[in-house]
N, C-alpha and C positions, 0 to 999 in steps of 0.2 A: 851597580856597574863599577868595574875594575878600574883604576886609572895604571895603564902599563907605562907610560912615559908621558913627556910633555906633548899634549894634542892627540893622545891615542889611548883608546878606552876598550875595555871588552865588555860585552853584555853579559848579565848573569842569567837571564830569562830564557835563554836558547835550549837548555837541558843538555842533551848529550852532543850538541854542535855548536861551534863558537862564532860568533858575529863579532865585527870591530869597528869602532867608528873614529875616523880621522877628522880632527879639525883643521881647517886650512882656509885662511883667506876669510872670506865673509859667509861660507856654508861649511856644510858637512858632506863626507864621504862614508857610505855604509859599505863595508867589504864583508859579503855575503850577508844573506837575509835570514838563515834559519829555515826550519820547514813551515808549512802552511799553517800548522796548529800553533806556531808560537808567535806569530805576526803580532798579534794584540798585546800579548805580553812584553815584547819588545818595544813596542810603542809606549807602553805605559812607563816601561824603565827609562825610555828616553825623556819623557816628560817630567819624571820624577828626578832627574838628574839635572834639570835646568836647561834642556835643550828643547827645541821645537821641531816637530816633524817636518814642519813646512821648509826649515833649513836644510834638508837633505837635498844637496845638490845633484847627485849621483849614487848609482849602486855599482860596485865592481864584483863580479862573480869569479871566484877562483875557479868553478867548474858549474856545470849544469846538473849536477845531481840534486834530487828533490830536497835533501836536508841541508843544501845549502843556498838553493834558488826558490825553493816552495814559498816563501814569505812574500814574493814579489806582488802578488794579488793584493794582499792587505795593505802594503804600504802604499802601492799605486792609486789606492781609492782617495789618498789624501791629496795628490798632485800629479803631474805628468813628469815622472822621474825618468832620466835616461839611465838605462842599464848597459853596463860595458862588459863584455866577455870576448874570449879568444874567438875568431872566426870560425874554428871548426866546433864551437859549443853552439853557435847562432842556430842552426837548422832546428835542434831540440827545443830553444826558447822560443822559436818563431812557430812551434807546432808542426813544423814539416817533416820532421823524422822523429822516431822513436828513440830513447835513450839508450845509446848503444850499452852492450853488457858482455861480460866475459861469458864463455861457454858453460854448461853444466849446471850443477845444483846451485851455485854461488850465484850465477847469473840469473836464474830463475827468480833466485830470494830478491835480489837487486830490483829485478823488474816488478815483482809483487809488491815490494815495500814502496817502490816509486810511485807506481800508478794506482795502487789499492790503499795502502795505509797512510801515505804522505801525498795525496792528490795536490796538485798545483796547477794554475792556469797559464797558458802560454801568453807571451808578450810580444808585441810587434815594436815596442820601443827599446829593442836591444841592438846595440851597435857593436862594432868591431874594435878591439884594441889590438895593437900590435907591439911585439916586444921590441924594446928600444925605443918606443915612442911615448913619451909621458901622457898620461891621462890628465885632461884638462881639470884643473882644480887642485890636483895634487902633484905638481912637476917635480917635487923632491923624492917622489917615490917611483922606483925602476919596475918596470914590467918585464917578468921573466917568463918565458915559455917552458914550462915543467911539465911535459907531457908523461905519460905512463899510467896512472891512475885512470885517467881519461886522456883522450888525445889533445884536447885543448885547454888542459890545467894550466893555470898561470900561478905564479907568486909575486908578491911585491917586495921589494927591498928598498930600504932609506938606508944609502951608505953613510950619511952623516951620524943619525942615531944609531946605525948599526942594528937595525930591526929588519927580521925577515918575517913575512906573513905567507905561508906555505900552502894554506888550504889542506889537501889530503895528500900532498907528496909524503908527509908525515903526520903520525899521529901521536899525541902524547897521552892516551889514555893508560892509566896505570903508572904514569909518573916516568917511563922510559921511552923517549923518543924512537919510533920505529916506522917501518913502511907496513902499509897494510897486507894481510895475508894475499898471497899471489892470487887466489881465486877471485879476489875483488878489484884487480887491477886489468885494464885492457892490454897493457903492454908492459912485462915486467922487465925486459931489455930496456926500453925507454926510460921506465922509472929508474933503474940504477943509474942510467946516465944523468938523469936529472938531479939525483942525490948526490952524485960525485959533483956536478957543476956546483950546487949548492954548498958542498962542503968545504970548497974553496973561497967562499965569501967570508969576509971579514964580520961576521955575525955574532952579536954579544946577546940578543935577545930573540927567540923563536917563538912565533905565535902559530900554532897548528890549528888544524879544522876542529879538532877534538882533544881534550885534555886541557890540563894547566898550562900557563905561559912558563917558557924556560928562560930564566934569568941569569946571566953572567956566562960568558965564554960558551955560548950555544954551539958554536962551530965545532967544539969538541963532541958534542952530543950527535950532530950530525955525522960526523967521522964514525963515531961508534956505531950508529945506525947502519951506515954503509957497510962496516965490517961484518955486520951480522946477517946481511942479505945473502942468501943462497946465491950459487952462480946461476947467471941468467939462462 
């Protein structure tokens, strides 16, 4: 487990997708669960770093793609954990709708990966979080609605420590923060607006859903990612 800052850690067992752990008060908050096949390794890593899975008070999902939400089933076997996501992601989490996808080959690939390669159980313990309303247990973290990759994507921002957890609004695979290829996003115009909003934050540390953490002046990297975007 990598210590990012005081009371914030990044799991190393998730493989190609990142999960984060926030210490707050008397319990823990897990931000994204990784995919269904990484849940056991994530719990093993949690215990190996002196934490107890029973101390996880809540799960916050940046969005309902299976690589970020698929570990819910393995984690929920330990206790009844509340899962928080944007209202637009809840129908997928509740199993009442299929995961929305872009059209064309990339959309078909996402659907295949989500439903065949990385299967995940639906959950009834998913509750809505609203932008501007703090999540219980982590009041210092602001919930930002950052749609584009999915309609209900959210980011978490701590203005005191200047840390942004952005899910798949940006990826840092390869070491350069960038938006996902247009074919993997639901709404590229909305994504541009989301990245524009994030570029105005006083962000020093950037934690993406994929790739290493960006440390020091992260807002400059967000601005650079915005400039590299093709016209919407």
